[in-house]
RODRENGU-124356 format. One line per field, with one value per residue (C-alpha): residue number from 1; chain; z, x negated, y. Coordinates in steps of 0.02 Angstrom, whole numbers, plus 50000, padded with zeros to 5 digits. Last residue first. Example, Ala and Ser with C-alpha at 12.3 -4.5 7.8 and 13.67 -1.06 7.14 Angstrom:
2
num: 2,1
cadena: A,A
w: 50357,50390
u: 49316,49385
v: 49947,49775
END
This chain:
278
num: 278,277,276,275,274,273,272,271,270,269,268,267,266,265,264,263,262,261,260,259,258,257,256,255,254,253,252,251,250,249,248,247,246,245,244,243,242,241,240,239,238,237,236,235,234,233,232,231,230,229,228,227,226,225,224,223,222,221,220,219,218,217,216,215,214,213,212,211,210,209,208,207,206,205,204,203,202,201,200,199,198,197,196,195,194,193,192,191,190,189,188,187,186,185,184,183,182,181,180,179,178,177,176,175,174,173,172,171,170,169,168,167,166,165,164,163,162,161,160,159,158,157,156,155,154,153,152,151,150,149,148,147,146,145,144,143,142,141,140,139,138,137,136,135,134,133,132,131,130,129,128,127,126,125,124,123,122,121,120,119,118,117,116,115,114,113,112,111,110,109,108,107,106,105,104,103,102,101,100,99,98,97,96,95,94,93,92,91,90,89,88,87,86,85,84,83,82,81,80,79,78,77,76,75,74,73,72,71,70,69,68,67,66,65,64,63,62,61,60,59,58,57,56,55,54,53,52,51,50,49,48,47,46,45,44,43,42,41,40,39,38,37,36,35,34,33,32,31,30,29,28,27,26,25,24,23,22,21,20,19,18,17,16,15,14,13,12,11,10,9,8,7,6,5,4,3,2,1
cadena: A,A,A,A,A,A,A,A,A,A,A,A,A,A,A,A,A,A,A,A,A,A,A,A,A,A,A,A,A,A,A,A,A,A,A,A,A,A,A,A,A,A,A,A,A,A,A,A,A,A,A,A,A,A,A,A,A,A,A,A,A,A,A,A,A,A,A,A,A,A,A,A,A,A,A,A,A,A,A,A,A,A,A,A,A,A,A,A,A,A,A,A,A,A,A,A,A,A,A,A,A,A,A,A,A,A,A,A,A,A,A,A,A,A,A,A,A,A,A,A,A,A,A,A,A,A,A,A,A,A,A,A,A,A,A,A,A,A,A,A,A,A,A,A,A,A,A,A,A,A,A,A,A,A,A,A,A,A,A,A,A,A,A,A,A,A,A,A,A,A,A,A,A,A,A,A,A,A,A,A,A,A,A,A,A,A,A,A,A,A,A,A,A,A,A,A,A,A,A,A,A,A,A,A,A,A,A,A,A,A,A,A,A,A,A,A,A,A,A,A,A,A,A,A,A,A,A,A,A,A,A,A,A,A,A,A,A,A,A,A,A,A,A,A,A,A,A,A,A,A,A,A,A,A,A,A,A,A,A,A,A,A,A,A,A,A,A,A,A,A,A,A,A,A,A,A,A,A
w: 46604,46732,46622,46571,46587,46722,46805,46814,46892,47029,47073,47065,47185,47324,47347,47246,47327,47500,47449,47377,47537,47634,47775,47887,48013,48193,48267,48440,48509,48666,48712,48860,48832,48644,48658,48751,48613,48479,48574,48596,48409,48375,48265,48406,48492,48580,48597,48600,48742,48843,48808,48862,49024,49055,49018,49136,49274,49263,49253,49413,49431,49469,49294,49206,49301,49262,49074,49056,49150,49039,48887,48954,48986,48813,48735,48850,48798,48640,48743,48751,48901,49008,49173,49196,49090,49134,49320,49309,49246,49397,49519,49430,49441,49627,49652,49544,49615,49512,49494,49305,49328,49453,49331,49190,49296,49328,49141,49109,49232,49151,48977,49038,49103,48936,48842,48955,48931,48742,48741,48851,48729,48588,48698,48743,48561,48528,48683,48640,48509,48640,48649,48803,48913,49095,49085,48957,49068,49220,49116,49058,49235,49303,49165,49187,49375,49351,49220,49324,49473,49385,49417,49304,49187,49082,49025,49112,49095,49141,48973,49014,49178,49094,48951,49074,49155,48983,48940,49102,49056,48880,48948,49064,48916,48920,49096,49219,49350,49354,49522,49544,49364,49364,49527,49449,49302,49413,49515,49356,49282,49439,49429,49244,49243,49069,49002,48894,49038,49143,48997,48981,49164,49142,48986,49087,49223,49094,49003,49169,49219,49051,49072,49238,49418,49456,49336,49384,49469,49311,49205,49325,49318,49128,49120,49239,49133,48975,49049,49092,48922,48818,48660,48550,48534,48724,48741,48618,48709,48875,48800,48744,48922,48986,48867,48914,49099,49071,48973,49105,49247,49157,49122,49309,49366,49278,49342,49517,49516,49460,49600,49727,49661,49668,49847,49896,49814,49906,50071,50042,50001,50157,50261,50187,50210,50390,50421,50348,50465,50611
u: 51946,52047,52082,51900,51890,51755,51827,51998,51922,51841,52007,52093,51974,51950,52076,52212,52181,52198,52360,52423,52379,52494,52443,52589,52557,52586,52756,52758,52931,52899,52749,52645,52681,52676,52501,52444,52510,52424,52261,52275,52302,52135,52096,52061,51939,51809,51898,52070,52027,51949,52098,52214,52116,52135,52322,52354,52249,52352,52514,52486,52669,52651,52704,52600,52443,52478,52502,52354,52248,52310,52261,52085,52065,52131,51997,51860,51888,51783,51626,51510,51599,51568,51509,51609,51764,51770,51746,51880,52003,51970,51997,52156,52227,52186,52278,52429,52484,52644,52631,52609,52485,52383,52374,52327,52184,52120,52117,52034,51895,51868,51864,51732,51629,51651,51592,51440,51401,51414,51296,51175,51180,51122,50983,50937,50911,50807,50699,50654,50524,50432,50418,50523,50443,50452,50593,50689,50675,50742,50890,50924,50924,51032,51162,51164,51189,51330,51418,51398,51477,51635,51736,51884,52004,51863,51801,51654,51470,51358,51270,51201,51123,51028,50982,50904,50803,50749,50687,50587,50505,50471,50387,50278,50217,50038,50014,49940,50079,50067,50141,50262,50320,50339,50435,50553,50574,50620,50744,50825,50834,50917,51049,51076,51092,51167,51075,50963,50928,50861,50751,50684,50634,50538,50456,50389,50320,50237,50154,50090,50022,49938,49859,49788,49841,49889,49835,49922,50068,50112,50120,50242,50359,50347,50394,50540,50604,50590,50700,50833,50814,50843,50888,50770,50655,50653,50603,50460,50404,50405,50302,50178,50169,50144,49996,49924,49936,49857,49714,49685,49694,49571,49455,49455,49429,49263,49181,49249,49182,49011,49014,49060,48925,48798,48846,48838,48666,48606,48673,48590,48426,48437,48470,48320,48208,48266,48233,48058,48020,48088
v: 54051,53953,53802,53773,53582,53589,53742,53663,53505,53608,53687,53518,53430,53555,53694,53612,53443,53519,53604,53440,53348,53461,53575,53620,53756,53703,53747,53826,53860,53756,53862,53801,53616,53638,53710,53556,53444,53547,53541,53353,53327,53408,53557,53678,53560,53669,53836,53755,53639,53779,53890,53748,53733,53921,53909,53763,53842,54001,53903,53804,53753,53568,53515,53647,53594,53412,53436,53553,53427,53287,53389,53416,53229,53190,53298,53231,53050,53051,53072,53223,53301,53147,53222,53382,53349,53164,53197,53332,53201,53092,53236,53292,53115,53104,53270,53227,53060,53051,52861,52866,53009,52907,52761,52879,52946,52769,52733,52900,52858,52688,52766,52888,52743,52654,52807,52822,52637,52650,52799,52702,52557,52672,52741,52562,52513,52667,52637,52457,52502,52603,52793,52829,52694,52751,52879,52776,52622,52714,52777,52600,52531,52671,52649,52460,52475,52601,52496,52338,52431,52493,52335,52299,52388,52460,52290,52207,52247,52100,52108,52280,52225,52084,52202,52325,52185,52124,52298,52305,52140,52204,52360,52255,52153,52219,52146,52270,52252,52061,52009,52155,52155,51965,51971,52098,51979,51833,51934,52002,51827,51760,51897,51868,51679,51694,51540,51650,51769,51625,51574,51752,51756,51593,51666,51811,51697,51584,51728,51797,51626,51609,51781,51728,51765,51585,51447,51285,51373,51469,51312,51231,51382,51381,51198,51220,51365,51260,51125,51255,51336,51180,51276,51176,51326,51337,51155,51182,51339,51247,51106,51238,51304,51126,51104,51273,51230,51059,51132,51264,51138,51023,51170,51205,51024,50990,51148,51116,50937,51001,51129,50993,50876,51015,51053,50869,50854,51007,50941,50771,50854,50961,50805,50715,50865,50881,50695,50707,50850,50753
END
């Protein structure tokens, strides 16, 4: 019995050693295979074969889960989807990457790609507003989390474009209501521009349209106060002159000719240089 126990223990030890040795041999093989497939994915991506590359990266990730190579593969898979304009799928993939690998050093880049995916789905101002809203929210979230990254400057610029486009959308809707004599909905849309998009190029026209509507429906007090606001902030604009004409039909703006401008700027300086006014 004693000899039998020794024999069985020896067999168990040998089996354990064999299993450990097999594990040691298999792990490096998996790593090498994962790296090789990852490199194949990069080659396919460089050749513009993004769908093939995505499959390679997905395979590489499954071979080495929860490692840096898996994280790299997951991120590149999301990028490939973005590159073939599969924006919704790319967003899902990148959000999974962020959830699965929260400590990865490329988290900021993944968030940036999500924002860009939303941004590139923006349609023109005559169509759906939802992509604009989603893109705006995504960029604002990025700027809160990563304000000092290299990507922040690019997204701030894109955010300005989005805000201008949203204002343009509101103005387009307001014009539609004006054309159809729907004054209250038009006023509501124009107020949105004045209150929320006052730094855009569309606020001047919005104020003018409000003056125009208020005057037309007999709200002279509101028309005058809006014209004052327009004049205070944009007294040299064409929209201010047009609003003033609505309230005062006899108004004639002063004429400023190019010659007068030249006399006060170029010619006056030239006279000093050549000594004519001494």
